[in-house]
FIKOLZA-1660 file (N, C-alpha, C; in steps of 0.1 Angstrom, whole numbers, plus 5000, padded with zeros to 4 digits):
% residues 114
   i   px   py   pz ch aa at
   1 4532 4633 5028  A  X  N
   1 4528 4633 5042  A  X CA
   1 4535 4643 5050  A  X  C
   2 4531 4646 5062  A  X  N
   2 4537 4656 5070  A  X CA
   2 4551 4652 5074  A  X  C
   3 4553 4639 5077  A  X  N
   3 4567 4635 5081  A  X CA
   3 4576 4636 5069  A  X  C
   4 4572 4634 5057  A  X  N
   4 4581 4636 5045  A  X CA
   4 4585 4650 5043  A  X  C
   5 4575 4659 5045  A  X  N
   5 4578 4674 5044  A  X CA
   5 4588 4678 5055  A  X  C
   6 4586 4673 5067  A  X  N
   6 4596 4676 5078  A  X CA
   6 4609 4670 5075  A  X  C
   7 4609 4658 5069  A  X  N
   7 4622 4652 5065  A  X CA
   7 4629 4660 5055  A  X  C
   8 4622 4665 5045  A  X  N
   8 4628 4673 5034  A  X CA
   8 4633 4686 5040  A  X  C
   9 4625 4692 5048  A  X  N
   9 4630 4705 5055  A  X CA
   9 4642 4702 5063  A  X  C
  10 4642 4692 5071  A  X  N
  10 4653 4689 5079  A  X CA
  10 4665 4686 5071  A  X  C
  11 4663 4678 5060  A  X  N
  11 4674 4675 5051  A  X CA
  11 4680 4687 5045  A  X  C
  12 4671 4696 5040  A  X  N
  12 4675 4709 5034  A  X CA
  12 4682 4717 5044  A  X  C
  13 4677 4719 5056  A  X  N
  13 4683 4727 5066  A  X CA
  13 4696 4721 5070  A  X  C
  14 4697 4708 5071  A  X  N
  14 4710 4702 5075  A  X CA
  14 4720 4703 5064  A  X  C
  15 4715 4703 5051  A  X  N
  15 4725 4704 5040  A  X CA
  15 4730 4718 5039  A  X  C
  16 4722 4728 5042  A  X  N
  16 4727 4742 5041  A  X CA
  16 4733 4747 5054  A  X  C
  17 4729 4742 5065  A  X  N
  17 4733 4746 5078  A  X CA
  17 4748 4746 5080  A  X  C
  18 4754 4735 5078  A  X  N
  18 4769 4734 5081  A  X CA
  18 4777 4744 5072  A  X  C
  19 4771 4747 5060  A  X  N
  19 4778 4756 5051  A  X CA
  19 4777 4771 5054  A  X  C
  20 4766 4774 5061  A  X  N
  20 4764 4789 5064  A  X CA
  20 4775 4795 5072  A  X  C
  21 4779 4788 5082  A  X  N
  21 4790 4794 5091  A  X CA
  21 4803 4796 5084  A  X  C
  22 4808 4786 5078  A  X  N
  22 4821 4787 5071  A  X CA
  22 4820 4797 5059  A  X  C
  23 4809 4797 5052  A  X  N
  23 4807 4806 5040  A  X CA
  23 4807 4820 5045  A  X  C
  24 4800 4823 5056  A  X  N
  24 4799 4836 5062  A  X CA
  24 4813 4840 5067  A  X  C
  25 4820 4831 5073  A  X  N
  25 4833 4834 5078  A  X CA
  25 4843 4837 5067  A  X  C
  26 4842 4830 5056  A  X  N
  26 4850 4833 5044  A  X CA
  26 4847 4846 5039  A  X  C
  27 4834 4850 5038  A  X  N
  27 4831 4863 5033  A  X CA
  27 4836 4874 5042  A  X  C
  28 4835 4871 5055  A  X  N
  28 4840 4881 5065  A  X CA
  28 4855 4882 5064  A  X  C
  29 4862 4871 5062  A  X  N
  29 4876 4871 5061  A  X CA
  29 4880 4879 5048  A  X  C
  30 4873 4877 5037  A  X  N
  30 4875 4884 5025  A  X CA
  30 4873 4899 5026  A  X  C
  31 4862 4902 5034  A  X  N
  31 4860 4916 5036  A  X CA
  31 4871 4923 5045  A  X  C
  32 4875 4915 5055  A  X  N
  32 4886 4920 5063  A  X CA
  32 4899 4922 5056  A  X  C
  33 4902 4912 5047  A  X  N
  33 4914 4913 5039  A  X CA
  33 4913 4924 5029  A  X  C
  34 4901 4927 5023  A  X  N
  34 4900 4938 5014  A  X CA
  34 4901 4951 5021  A  X  C
  35 4896 4952 5033  A  X  N
  35 4897 4964 5041  A  X CA
  35 4912 4966 5045  A  X  C
  36 4918 4955 5049  A  X  N
  36 4932 4956 5052  A  X CA
  36 4941 4961 5040  A  X  C
  37 4938 4955 5029  A  X  N
  37 4945 4960 5016  A  X CA
  37 4942 4974 5014  A  X  C
  38 4930 4978 5015  A  X  N
  38 4926 4992 5013  A  X CA
  38 4933 5001 5023  A  X  C
  39 4934 4997 5036  A  X  N
  39 4940 5005 5046  A  X CA
  39 4955 5006 5043  A  X  C
  40 4961 4995 5039  A  X  N
  40 4976 4995 5035  A  X CA
  40 4978 5005 5023  A  X  C
  41 4969 5004 5013  A  X  N
  41 4970 5012 5001  A  X CA
  41 4970 5027 5005  A  X  C
  42 4960 5030 5014  A  X  N
  42 4958 5044 5018  A  X CA
  42 4970 5049 5026  A  X  C
  43 4975 5040 5035  A  X  N
  43 4987 5044 5042  A  X CA
  43 4999 5047 5033  A  X  C
  44 5001 5038 5023  A  X  N
  44 5012 5040 5014  A  X CA
  44 5010 5052 5006  A  X  C
  45 4997 5055 5001  A  X  N
  45 4994 5066 4993  A  X CA
  45 4997 5079 5001  A  X  C
  46 4993 5079 5014  A  X  N
  46 4995 5091 5022  A  X CA
  46 5010 5093 5024  A  X  C
  47 5018 5083 5026  A  X  N
  47 5032 5084 5028  A  X CA
  47 5039 5089 5015  A  X  C
  48 5035 5084 5004  A  X  N
  48 5040 5088 4991  A  X CA
  48 5036 5103 4989  A  X  C
  49 5024 5107 4991  A  X  N
  49 5020 5120 4989  A  X CA
  49 5027 5130 4998  A  X  C
  50 5029 5126 5010  A  X  N
  50 5036 5134 5020  A  X CA
  50 5051 5135 5016  A  X  C
  51 5057 5124 5012  A  X  N
  51 5071 5125 5007  A  X CA
  51 5072 5134 4995  A  X  C
  52 5063 5133 4986  A  X  N
  52 5064 5142 4974  A  X CA
  52 5063 5157 4978  A  X  C
  53 5053 5160 4987  A  X  N
  53 5052 5174 4992  A  X CA
  53 5064 5179 4999  A  X  C
  54 5070 5170 5007  A  X  N
  54 5082 5174 5015  A  X CA
  54 5094 5176 5006  A  X  C
  55 5095 5168 4995  A  X  N
  55 5107 5168 4986  A  X CA
  55 5106 5178 4975  A  X  C
  56 5094 5179 4969  A  X  N
  56 5093 5189 4958  A  X CA
  56 5090 5203 4963  A  X  C
  57 5100 5209 4969  A  X  N
  57 5098 5221 4976  A  X CA
  57 5093 5233 4967  A  X  C
  58 5099 5234 4955  A  X  N
  58 5095 5245 4946  A  X CA
  58 5082 5242 4938  A  X  C
  59 5077 5230 4939  A  X  N
  59 5065 5226 4932  A  X CA
  59 5065 5226 4917  A  X  C
  60 5077 5223 4912  A  X  N
  60 5079 5222 4897  A  X CA
  60 5076 5209 4891  A  X  C
  61 5072 5199 4900  A  X  N
  61 5069 5186 4895  A  X CA
  61 5081 5176 4895  A  X  C
  62 5092 5181 4899  A  X  N
  62 5104 5173 4900  A  X CA
  62 5111 5175 4913  A  X  C
  63 5119 5165 4917  A  X  N
  63 5128 5167 4929  A  X CA
  63 5142 5168 4924  A  X  C
  64 5148 5179 4927  A  X  N
  64 5162 5181 4924  A  X CA
  64 5171 5174 4934  A  X  C
  65 5184 5173 4931  A  X  N
  65 5193 5167 4941  A  X CA
  65 5193 5175 4954  A  X  C
  66 5193 5188 4953  A  X  N
  66 5193 5197 4965  A  X CA
  66 5180 5195 4973  A  X  C
  67 5168 5194 4966  A  X  N
  67 5156 5192 4973  A  X CA
  67 5156 5178 4980  A  X  C
  68 5162 5168 4973  A  X  N
  68 5163 5155 4979  A  X CA
  68 5171 5155 4991  A  X  C
  69 5183 5162 4991  A  X  N
  69 5191 5163 5002  A  X CA
  69 5185 5170 5014  A  X  C
  70 5179 5182 5010  A  X  N
  70 5172 5190 5021  A  X CA
  70 5160 5182 5027  A  X  C
  71 5153 5174 5018  A  X  N
  71 5142 5167 5023  A  X CA
  71 5146 5156 5033  A  X  C
  72 5157 5149 5030  A  X  N
  72 5162 5139 5039  A  X CA
  72 5165 5145 5052  A  X  C
  73 5172 5157 5052  A  X  N
  73 5175 5163 5065  A  X CA
  73 5163 5168 5072  A  X  C
  74 5153 5173 5066  A  X  N
  74 5141 5178 5072  A  X CA
  74 5133 5166 5078  A  X  C
  75 5135 5154 5072  A  X  N
  75 5127 5142 5076  A  X CA
  75 5134 5134 5087  A  X  C
  76 5145 5140 5092  A  X  N
  76 5152 5134 5104  A  X CA
  76 5162 5124 5099  A  X  C
  77 5166 5124 5086  A  X  N
  77 5176 5115 5081  A  X CA
  77 5189 5121 5078  A  X  C
  78 5192 5132 5086  A  X  N
  78 5205 5139 5084  A  X CA
  78 5217 5130 5087  A  X  C
  79 5214 5119 5094  A  X  N
  79 5225 5110 5098  A  X CA
  79 5230 5101 5087  A  X  C
  80 5223 5101 5076  A  X  N
  80 5227 5093 5064  A  X CA
  80 5240 5098 5058  A  X  C
  81 5249 5089 5056  A  X  N
  81 5262 5094 5051  A  X CA
  81 5261 5096 5036  A  X  C
  82 5271 5102 5030  A  X  N
  82 5271 5106 5016  A  X CA
  82 5269 5094 5007  A  X  C
  83 5276 5083 5010  A  X  N
  83 5275 5071 5002  A  X CA
  83 5260 5066 5001  A  X  C
  84 5253 5065 5013  A  X  N
  84 5240 5061 5013  A  X CA
  84 5230 5070 5006  A  X  C
  85 5233 5083 5008  A  X  N
  85 5225 5093 5000  A  X CA
  85 5227 5092 4985  A  X  C
  86 5239 5090 4981  A  X  N
  86 5242 5088 4967  A  X CA
  86 5235 5075 4961  A  X  C
  87 5235 5065 4969  A  X  N
  87 5228 5052 4965  A  X CA
  87 5213 5054 4964  A  X  C
  88 5207 5061 4974  A  X  N
  88 5193 5064 4973  A  X CA
  88 5189 5072 4961  A  X  C
  89 5197 5082 4958  A  X  N
  89 5195 5091 4947  A  X CA
  89 5196 5083 4934  A  X  C
  90 5207 5075 4933  A  X  N
  90 5209 5067 4921  A  X CA
  90 5197 5058 4918  A  X  C
  91 5192 5052 4929  A  X  N
  91 5181 5043 4928  A  X CA
  91 5168 5050 4924  A  X  C
  92 5166 5062 4929  A  X  N
  92 5154 5070 4926  A  X CA
  92 5154 5077 4913  A  X  C
  93 5166 5081 4908  A  X  N
  93 5167 5088 4895  A  X CA
  93 5168 5077 4884  A  X  C
  94 5157 5070 4882  A  X  N
  94 5157 5059 4873  A  X CA
  94 5161 5062 4859  A  X  C
  95 5157 5073 4853  A  X  N
  95 5160 5077 4839  A  X CA
  95 5173 5085 4838  A  X  C
  96 5180 5087 4849  A  X  N
  96 5193 5094 4850  A  X CA
  96 5193 5108 4843  A  X  C
  97 5182 5116 4846  A  X  N
  97 5181 5129 4841  A  X CA
  97 5184 5140 4852  A  X  C
  98 5190 5135 4863  A  X  N
  98 5194 5144 4874  A  X CA
  98 5182 5151 4881  A  X  C
  99 5170 5144 4880  A  X  N
  99 5159 5149 4888  A  X CA
  99 5149 5137 4889  A  X  C
 100 5141 5137 4899  A  X  N
 100 5132 5126 4902  A  X CA
 100 5118 5131 4899  A  X  C
 101 5111 5124 4890  A  X  N
 101 5097 5127 4887  A  X CA
 101 5088 5119 4896  A  X  C
 102 5075 5122 4896  A  X  N
 102 5066 5115 4905  A  X CA
 102 5066 5100 4902  A  X  C
 103 5065 5096 4889  A  X  N
 103 5065 5082 4886  A  X CA
 103 5078 5075 4891  A  X  C
 104 5089 5082 4890  A  X  N
 104 5101 5076 4895  A  X CA
 104 5100 5074 4910  A  X  C
 105 5096 5084 4917  A  X  N
 105 5094 5083 4932  A  X CA
 105 5085 5072 4936  A  X  C
 106 5074 5072 4928  A  X  N
 106 5064 5061 4931  A  X CA
 106 5070 5047 4929  A  X  C
 107 5077 5045 4919  A  X  N
 107 5083 5032 4916  A  X CA
 107 5093 5028 4927  A  X  C
 108 5102 5037 4930  A  X  N
 108 5112 5034 4940  A  X CA
 108 5106 5033 4954  A  X  C
 109 5096 5041 4957  A  X  N
 109 5089 5041 4969  A  X CA
 109 5083 5028 4972  A  X  C
 110 5076 5023 4961  A  X  N
 110 5070 5009 4962  A  X CA
 110 5080 4999 4965  A  X  C
 111 5092 5000 4959  A  X  N
 111 5103 4990 4962  A  X CA
 111 5108 4992 4976  A  X  C
 112 5109 5004 4981  A  X  N
 112 5114 5006 4994  A  X CA
 112 5104 5002 5005  A  X  C
 113 5091 5002 5001  A  X  N
 113 5081 4999 5011  A  X CA
 113 5078 4983 5012  A  X  C
 114 5084 4975 5004  A  X  N
 114 5082 4961 5004  A  X CA
 114 5088 4954 5016  A  X  C
% end
């Protein structure tokens, strides 16, 4: 009958209706969170890329101690004392070969950015 169809439609609409809002909100929240993570990733990537360009002055794919020191000074960190600079260098030169490769900088940069 017509009233049974209306009842079924109403029941179906009522059953789905309350879920549409929260489900859409969850999807929007997930999209916003994904965009936020994407934006954070891009910001960190840009910072890392810029840091690498500033520090690897001669473009040989490694950062020497002198390049590191000069880069700190050019970045406005000339106020760092020798002890702090030594600690930063020690932390960044993970494999202790007296130079910092891109993977080392990326690893330590991620630690510093947390």
